[in-house]
RODO-829589 format. One record per residue (C-alpha): residue number from 1; x, y, z. Coordinates in Angstrom, 1 decimal, padded with zeros to 4 digits, always signed. Example, Ala and Ser with C-alpha at 12.3 -4.5 7.8 and 13.67 -1.06 7.14 Angstrom:
<atom 1 <+012.3 -004.5 +007.8>>
<atom 2 <+013.7 -001.1 +007.1>>
END
This chain:
<atom 1 <-039.9 -004.7 +004.9>>
<atom 2 <-039.0 -002.0 +007.3>>
<atom 3 <-039.3 +001.9 +006.8>>
<atom 4 <-037.3 +004.1 +007.8>>
<atom 5 <-038.5 +007.6 +008.2>>
<atom 6 <-035.5 +010.3 +007.4>>
<atom 7 <-037.0 +013.9 +007.2>>
<atom 8 <-039.5 +014.0 +004.6>>
<atom 9 <-037.8 +010.7 +003.0>>
<atom 10 <-038.5 +007.5 +003.2>>
<atom 11 <-036.0 +004.9 +002.5>>
<atom 12 <-036.6 +000.9 +002.6>>
<atom 13 <-034.4 -000.9 +004.9>>
<atom 14 <-033.6 -004.4 +003.3>>
<atom 15 <-032.0 -007.0 +005.2>>
<atom 16 <-030.7 -009.6 +002.9>>
<atom 17 <-029.7 -012.9 +003.6>>
<atom 18 <-026.3 -012.8 +005.0>>
<atom 19 <-027.7 -010.0 +007.3>>
<atom 20 <-026.4 -006.7 +005.7>>
<atom 21 <-028.5 -003.5 +006.0>>
<atom 22 <-029.1 -001.9 +002.8>>
<atom 23 <-030.5 +001.6 +002.6>>
<atom 24 <-031.2 +003.2 -000.7>>
<atom 25 <-032.8 +005.8 -002.8>>
<atom 26 <-035.7 +004.8 -004.7>>
<atom 27 <-035.2 +002.7 -007.6>>
<atom 28 <-031.4 +002.0 -006.3>>
<atom 29 <-030.1 -000.8 -004.1>>
<atom 30 <-027.0 -002.3 -003.0>>
<atom 31 <-026.4 -005.7 -000.9>>
<atom 32 <-023.1 -007.9 -000.7>>
<atom 33 <-023.1 -011.6 -001.8>>
<atom 34 <-019.6 -011.9 -000.4>>
<atom 35 <-018.1 -010.7 +002.5>>
<atom 36 <-014.6 -011.2 +003.8>>
<atom 37 <-014.0 -012.7 +007.6>>
<atom 38 <-014.1 -009.7 +010.2>>
<atom 39 <-010.3 -009.0 +011.2>>
<atom 40 <-008.8 -005.6 +012.7>>
<atom 41 <-007.4 -005.1 +009.5>>
<atom 42 <-004.1 -003.6 +008.2>>
<atom 43 <-001.8 -003.8 +005.3>>
<atom 44 <-000.7 -007.5 +005.0>>
<atom 45 <-003.6 -009.1 +003.7>>
<atom 46 <-006.5 -008.6 +001.3>>
<atom 47 <-009.2 -010.6 +000.1>>
<atom 48 <-012.0 -010.6 -002.7>>
<atom 49 <-015.6 -009.0 -001.6>>
<atom 50 <-018.8 -008.9 -004.2>>
<atom 51 <-022.4 -008.2 -004.2>>
<atom 52 <-025.2 -006.8 -006.5>>
<atom 53 <-026.4 -003.5 -007.5>>
<atom 54 <-029.5 -001.9 -008.9>>
<atom 55 <-028.6 +001.2 -010.7>>
<atom 56 <-031.1 +004.1 -010.7>>
<atom 57 <-028.9 +006.4 -013.0>>
<atom 58 <-026.3 +006.0 -015.3>>
<atom 59 <-022.8 +005.9 -014.2>>
<atom 60 <-023.2 +004.5 -011.2>>
<atom 61 <-020.2 +002.8 -009.3>>
<atom 62 <-020.0 +001.2 -006.0>>
<atom 63 <-017.1 +002.5 -003.4>>
<atom 64 <-015.8 +000.0 -000.9>>
<atom 65 <-014.9 +000.9 +002.7>>
<atom 66 <-013.7 -001.4 +005.0>>
<atom 67 <-013.4 -000.6 +009.2>>
<atom 68 <-009.5 -000.9 +011.2>>
<atom 69 <-009.9 +002.1 +013.6>>
<atom 70 <-012.0 +004.1 +010.7>>
<atom 71 <-013.4 +003.3 +007.6>>
<atom 72 <-010.5 +003.3 +004.7>>
<atom 73 <-011.9 +003.5 +001.2>>
<atom 74 <-011.0 -000.1 -001.1>>
<atom 75 <-008.7 -001.6 -002.4>>
<atom 76 <-006.7 +001.6 -003.0>>
<atom 77 <-007.2 +006.0 -002.3>>
<atom 78 <-006.0 +006.0 -005.8>>
<atom 79 <-008.5 +003.4 -007.3>>
<atom 80 <-011.7 +003.6 -005.0>>
<atom 81 <-014.1 +002.2 -007.8>>
<atom 82 <-015.8 -000.6 -008.8>>
<atom 83 <-017.4 -001.2 -011.5>>
<atom 84 <-021.1 -002.5 -011.8>>
<atom 85 <-021.5 -004.9 -014.1>>
<atom 86 <-024.5 -005.6 -016.5>>
<atom 87 <-025.7 -008.7 -014.8>>
<atom 88 <-026.2 -006.4 -011.8>>
<atom 89 <-022.8 -007.5 -010.2>>
<atom 90 <-019.6 -006.1 -008.8>>
<atom 91 <-016.4 -007.5 -007.2>>
<atom 92 <-013.2 -006.5 -005.7>>
<atom 93 <-010.3 -006.8 -003.5>>
<atom 94 <-010.5 -005.2 +000.1>>
<atom 95 <-008.2 -005.0 +003.0>>
<atom 96 <-009.8 -007.1 +005.8>>
<atom 97 <-011.3 -005.1 +008.6>>
<atom 98 <-014.1 -005.6 +011.1>>
<atom 99 <-017.2 -004.6 +008.8>>
<atom 100 <-017.2 -003.9 +005.1>>
<atom 101 <-019.5 -001.2 +003.6>>
<atom 102 <-020.4 -000.9 -000.2>>
<atom 103 <-021.8 +003.1 -001.7>>
<atom 104 <-023.6 +003.1 -004.8>>
<atom 105 <-022.9 +006.7 -006.0>>
<atom 106 <-023.5 +008.5 -008.7>>
<atom 107 <-020.9 +010.0 -011.6>>
<atom 108 <-018.6 +012.6 -010.1>>
<atom 109 <-018.3 +011.6 -006.5>>
<atom 110 <-015.5 +011.8 -004.8>>
<atom 111 <-014.7 +009.1 -002.3>>
<atom 112 <-012.7 +010.4 +001.0>>
<atom 113 <-009.8 +008.1 +001.6>>
<atom 114 <-011.1 +007.8 +005.1>>
<atom 115 <-014.0 +008.1 +007.2>>
<atom 116 <-015.3 +008.3 +010.8>>
<atom 117 <-018.6 +007.0 +010.0>>
<atom 118 <-020.3 +005.8 +006.8>>
<atom 119 <-022.4 +008.6 +005.2>>
<atom 120 <-026.2 +008.0 +004.6>>
<atom 121 <-027.9 +008.5 +001.0>>
<atom 122 <-028.0 +011.5 -000.4>>
<atom 123 <-025.4 +014.1 -001.4>>
<atom 124 <-024.0 +011.6 -004.5>>
<atom 125 <-024.8 +008.7 -002.6>>
<atom 126 <-028.0 +006.0 -004.0>>
<atom 127 <-027.5 +003.2 -001.6>>
<atom 128 <-025.7 +001.7 +001.1>>
<atom 129 <-024.9 -001.6 +002.8>>
<atom 130 <-022.8 -002.2 +005.8>>
<atom 131 <-021.7 -005.7 +006.8>>
<atom 132 <-023.0 -007.4 +010.0>>
<atom 133 <-019.5 -008.1 +012.2>>
<atom 134 <-018.4 -011.5 +010.8>>
<atom 135 <-016.5 -014.4 +012.4>>
<atom 136 <-013.0 -013.5 +013.6>>
<atom 137 <-010.5 -014.4 +010.5>>
<atom 138 <-007.6 -016.6 +011.7>>
<atom 139 <-004.9 -014.2 +009.8>>
<atom 140 <-001.4 -016.4 +009.5>>
<atom 141 <+001.3 -014.4 +007.7>>
<atom 142 <+004.9 -015.3 +006.7>>
<atom 143 <+007.4 -014.1 +008.8>>
<atom 144 <+011.6 -014.5 +007.7>>
<atom 145 <+014.3 -014.0 +009.6>>
<atom 146 <+017.0 -011.6 +008.3>>
<atom 147 <+019.9 -009.8 +010.2>>
<atom 148 <+018.6 -011.0 +013.5>>
<atom 149 <+015.4 -009.8 +013.3>>
<atom 150 <+011.5 -010.7 +012.1>>
<atom 151 <+010.2 -008.9 +009.0>>
<atom 152 <+006.2 -009.6 +008.0>>
<atom 153 <+006.4 -010.4 +004.2>>
<atom 154 <+003.8 -008.6 +002.2>>
<atom 155 <+000.7 -010.9 +000.6>>
<atom 156 <-001.5 -007.7 +000.2>>
<atom 157 <-002.0 -005.5 -002.7>>
<atom 158 <-000.4 -001.9 -002.7>>
<atom 159 <-001.0 +001.5 -004.6>>
<atom 160 <+002.5 +002.7 -003.6>>
<atom 161 <+004.1 +004.7 -006.4>>
<atom 162 <+000.5 +005.8 -007.7>>
<atom 163 <-000.6 +002.1 -008.9>>
<atom 164 <-002.4 -000.7 -007.9>>
<atom 165 <+000.5 -003.5 -007.2>>
<atom 166 <+000.2 -007.3 -006.5>>
<atom 167 <+002.5 -009.1 -004.1>>
<atom 168 <+003.1 -012.9 -003.5>>
<atom 169 <+005.3 -014.1 -000.2>>
<atom 170 <+006.9 -016.8 -002.3>>
<atom 171 <+008.9 -013.8 -003.7>>
<atom 172 <+010.7 -013.1 -000.6>>
<atom 173 <+013.4 -015.8 +001.2>>
<atom 174 <+016.8 -015.4 +002.4>>
<atom 175 <+019.5 -018.3 +001.6>>
<atom 176 <+022.2 -020.3 +003.2>>
<atom 177 <+024.4 -016.7 +003.5>>
<atom 178 <+021.2 -015.4 +005.5>>
<atom 179 <+020.7 -012.8 +002.7>>
<atom 180 <+017.7 -011.3 +001.7>>
<atom 181 <+016.3 -012.0 -001.5>>
<atom 182 <+013.3 -010.3 -003.2>>
<atom 183 <+012.6 -011.2 -006.7>>
<atom 184 <+009.9 -010.0 -009.1>>
<atom 185 <+008.1 -012.1 -011.9>>
<atom 186 <+005.4 -011.5 -014.1>>
<atom 187 <+002.2 -014.1 -013.5>>
<atom 188 <-001.1 -014.0 -015.7>>
<atom 189 <-000.2 -010.6 -017.1>>
<atom 190 <+000.2 -008.9 -013.8>>
<atom 191 <+003.7 -008.1 -012.3>>
<atom 192 <+004.1 -009.9 -008.8>>
<atom 193 <+006.2 -007.7 -006.4>>
<atom 194 <+008.2 -008.5 -002.8>>
<atom 195 <+008.3 -006.4 +000.2>>
<atom 196 <+009.2 -007.2 +003.6>>
<atom 197 <+008.5 -004.8 +006.6>>
<atom 198 <+010.5 -005.0 +010.3>>
<atom 199 <+008.2 -006.2 +013.1>>
<atom 200 <+009.8 -003.7 +015.6>>
<atom 201 <+009.6 +000.3 +015.8>>
<atom 202 <+013.0 +001.1 +016.0>>
<atom 203 <+012.4 +004.8 +016.3>>
<atom 204 <+015.4 +007.5 +015.5>>
<atom 205 <+018.7 +006.4 +014.9>>
<atom 206 <+021.1 +004.9 +012.1>>
<atom 207 <+019.6 +002.4 +009.4>>
<atom 208 <+022.4 +000.6 +007.3>>
<atom 209 <+021.6 -001.5 +004.1>>
<atom 210 <+024.3 -003.6 +002.4>>
<atom 211 <+022.7 -004.2 -001.2>>
<atom 212 <+024.6 -006.4 -003.8>>
<atom 213 <+025.2 -005.2 -007.5>>
<atom 214 <+021.9 -003.4 -009.1>>
<atom 215 <+023.8 -002.3 -012.2>>
<atom 216 <+021.8 -004.8 -014.1>>
<atom 217 <+018.6 -004.2 -012.9>>
<atom 218 <+016.0 -003.2 -015.5>>
<atom 219 <+015.2 +000.8 -016.0>>
<atom 220 <+011.4 +000.0 -014.8>>
<atom 221 <+012.9 -002.1 -011.7>>
<atom 222 <+012.7 -000.2 -007.9>>
<atom 223 <+013.7 -001.4 -004.9>>
<atom 224 <+013.2 +001.4 -001.9>>
<atom 225 <+014.7 +001.0 +001.3>>
<atom 226 <+012.6 +003.0 +003.5>>
<atom 227 <+010.7 +003.8 +006.8>>
<atom 228 <+007.2 +004.1 +006.8>>
<atom 229 <+004.4 +003.2 +009.7>>
<atom 230 <+001.2 +001.3 +007.9>>
<atom 231 <-001.3 +002.3 +010.3>>
<atom 232 <-000.4 +006.0 +010.1>>
<atom 233 <-003.8 +007.9 +008.7>>
<atom 234 <-001.4 +010.9 +007.8>>
<atom 235 <-001.4 +011.5 +004.0>>
<atom 236 <+002.5 +012.5 +003.7>>
<atom 237 <+003.6 +009.5 +005.0>>
<atom 238 <+005.9 +010.5 +007.2>>
<atom 239 <+008.7 +008.7 +005.8>>
<atom 240 <+012.5 +008.5 +004.8>>
<atom 241 <+013.4 +006.9 +001.5>>
<atom 242 <+016.6 +005.9 -000.2>>
<atom 243 <+014.7 +004.7 -003.7>>
<atom 244 <+016.9 +002.8 -006.3>>
<atom 245 <+015.8 +003.3 -010.0>>
<atom 246 <+015.7 +005.0 -012.9>>
<atom 247 <+012.2 +005.4 -012.7>>
<atom 248 <+011.4 +003.9 -016.7>>
<atom 249 <+014.2 +006.7 -017.8>>
<atom 250 <+017.4 +005.5 -018.6>>
<atom 251 <+019.4 +009.1 -018.9>>
<atom 252 <+017.8 +009.8 -015.2>>
<atom 253 <+020.2 +009.3 -012.1>>
<atom 254 <+020.0 +005.4 -010.5>>
<atom 255 <+019.5 +006.7 -006.8>>
<atom 256 <+017.4 +009.1 -004.8>>
<atom 257 <+017.4 +010.0 -001.8>>
<atom 258 <+013.9 +011.5 +000.2>>
<atom 259 <+012.3 +012.9 +003.0>>
<atom 260 <+008.5 +012.4 +002.2>>
<atom 261 <+006.7 +014.2 +000.4>>
<atom 262 <+008.6 +013.6 -002.5>>
<atom 263 <+007.2 +016.8 -004.7>>
<atom 264 <+009.0 +019.2 -002.0>>
<atom 265 <+011.8 +019.9 -004.5>>
<atom 266 <+014.0 +020.3 -001.5>>
<atom 267 <+013.1 +016.9 -000.3>>
<atom 268 <+014.8 +015.5 -002.8>>
<atom 269 <+018.6 +014.8 -003.8>>
<atom 270 <+019.4 +012.5 -006.6>>
<atom 271 <+022.6 +011.2 -007.8>>
<atom 272 <+024.3 +007.9 -009.7>>
<atom 273 <+025.5 +005.2 -007.7>>
<atom 274 <+028.4 +003.1 -009.5>>
<atom 275 <+028.0 -000.7 -010.1>>
<atom 276 <+028.8 -003.3 -007.1>>
<atom 277 <+027.6 -003.8 -003.7>>
<atom 278 <+026.9 -000.8 -001.7>>
<atom 279 <+025.6 +000.4 +001.6>>
<atom 280 <+022.9 +002.8 +001.8>>
<atom 281 <+022.3 +004.3 +005.5>>
<atom 282 <+020.6 +007.0 +006.9>>
<atom 283 <+021.1 +008.6 +010.4>>
<atom 284 <+017.7 +009.8 +011.2>>
<atom 285 <+017.2 +012.3 +014.3>>
<atom 286 <+014.9 +014.8 +015.3>>
<atom 287 <+015.9 +017.8 +013.1>>
<atom 288 <+018.0 +015.8 +010.5>>
<atom 289 <+018.3 +012.9 +008.1>>
<atom 290 <+021.9 +012.5 +006.9>>
<atom 291 <+021.8 +009.8 +004.1>>
<atom 292 <+025.1 +008.2 +002.7>>
<atom 293 <+026.1 +005.8 +000.3>>
<atom 294 <+029.6 +003.8 +000.7>>
<atom 295 <+031.3 +001.0 -001.6>>
<atom 296 <+031.2 -002.5 -000.4>>
<atom 297 <+030.3 -002.6 +003.3>>
<atom 298 <+031.4 +000.7 +004.1>>
<atom 299 <+034.4 +001.8 +002.2>>
<atom 300 <+034.7 +004.9 +000.6>>
<atom 301 <+032.0 +007.3 +000.2>>
<atom 302 <+030.3 +007.7 -002.8>>
<atom 303 <+027.1 +010.4 -001.7>>
<atom 304 <+026.1 +012.3 +001.1>>
<atom 305 <+023.8 +014.4 +001.7>>
<atom 306 <+021.9 +015.7 +005.0>>
<atom 307 <+018.5 +017.1 +005.2>>
<atom 308 <+017.4 +019.5 +007.7>>
<atom 309 <+013.8 +020.6 +007.2>>
<atom 310 <+010.3 +018.5 +006.6>>
<atom 311 <+011.8 +015.6 +009.2>>
<atom 312 <+009.2 +013.2 +010.1>>
<atom 313 <+008.5 +012.8 +013.7>>
<atom 314 <+009.3 +008.9 +015.1>>
<atom 315 <+005.6 +007.6 +015.6>>
<atom 316 <+005.7 +004.1 +015.0>>
<atom 317 <+007.5 +003.9 +011.5>>
<atom 318 <+009.1 +000.4 +010.8>>
<atom 319 <+011.6 -000.5 +008.4>>
<atom 320 <+011.1 -001.9 +005.0>>
<atom 321 <+012.7 -003.3 +001.7>>
<atom 322 <+010.4 -002.9 -001.5>>
<atom 323 <+010.9 -004.6 -005.1>>
<atom 324 <+008.7 -003.4 -007.6>>
<atom 325 <+007.8 -002.3 -011.1>>
<atom 326 <+007.2 +001.0 -012.0>>
<atom 327 <+004.2 +001.1 -013.5>>
<atom 328 <+004.2 +004.2 -015.5>>
<atom 329 <+007.5 +003.3 -017.4>>
<atom 330 <+005.7 +003.4 -020.9>>
<atom 331 <+008.6 +003.3 -022.7>>
<atom 332 <+011.2 +000.9 -021.0>>
<atom 333 <+011.1 -003.0 -021.1>>
<atom 334 <+009.4 -004.5 -017.7>>
<atom 335 <+011.2 -007.8 -017.0>>
<atom 336 <+012.2 -009.7 -013.9>>
<atom 337 <+014.0 -008.7 -011.3>>
<atom 338 <+015.4 -010.4 -008.4>>
<atom 339 <+017.9 -007.8 -005.7>>
<atom 340 <+019.9 -009.0 -002.7>>
<atom 341 <+020.0 -007.7 +000.5>>
<atom 342 <+023.5 -008.9 +002.4>>
<atom 343 <+022.3 -007.2 +005.8>>
<atom 344 <+020.2 -004.6 +007.7>>
<atom 345 <+021.9 -003.0 +010.6>>
<atom 346 <+020.3 -000.5 +012.9>>
<atom 347 <+022.4 +002.0 +015.5>>
<atom 348 <+020.6 +004.3 +018.0>>
END
């Protein structure tokens, strides 16, 4: 054991069998027993991470971070804590990164969503472990072709919508007509959703999505057609959305146009879309976002609305299509769903 002098404190620095450094206050320690492979990271892949912790006070928990440009809290910003079990083990999922960090923290600790540097022991942090860079991961992602573009299929979990969700790459495919299918199913008590993300950044222009009849989709299901930069650290998301859902309330309108953040009243416009195939589009410019819904593949106008404030700048966002179960629909029946997107089109 080596000793690290820090002001008037003497902190032990332990190195476990995996070569991971553990800095701890008296009576507390944390180590890794398994870390995922090293990878630049991103939103599309997750893996398990686990270890052991010796708590020094009641209520201490583990906070995880993965490094990808900066340190990102894991697995999600709204679900940042991992519990220490009675046998001193802890386990959770994490997005991949080039390094991983585990903090044993005191009750009341408020972990930042992202950090430039991992904090030292003190200020609510009882122990810190940082993994040594490991072998580079061989990341394989599923890509499908739809409407002349390549799309990445999500396999990693997501906290979009305010609750952690699972994704399965088998839930997204194209049929003989070239139509995109997204499916949501329940397995082992969890809903497994579907999302695809365009591999190209298109920037300002018109985005069109032709969606088959959704009138029989349950009230707890949600489909989002949106632009988003997965690598952005901007908390406002900088995105435009068409949301197709009643959000668990059968009396609520089934469609909304949104300029994020949604909680600003003038950033949301709701209406009821009729049954049948509909085209949802938005014309994104630097000073406006003009949304429109038409019947069929571009017929009679059903609804339209133009936003002129809070318009996000084009900073690397790509088009996404997401089908998921709305976790907070407590009074609605949660049931399997499938949606068909006949076409995606972009016009500069």
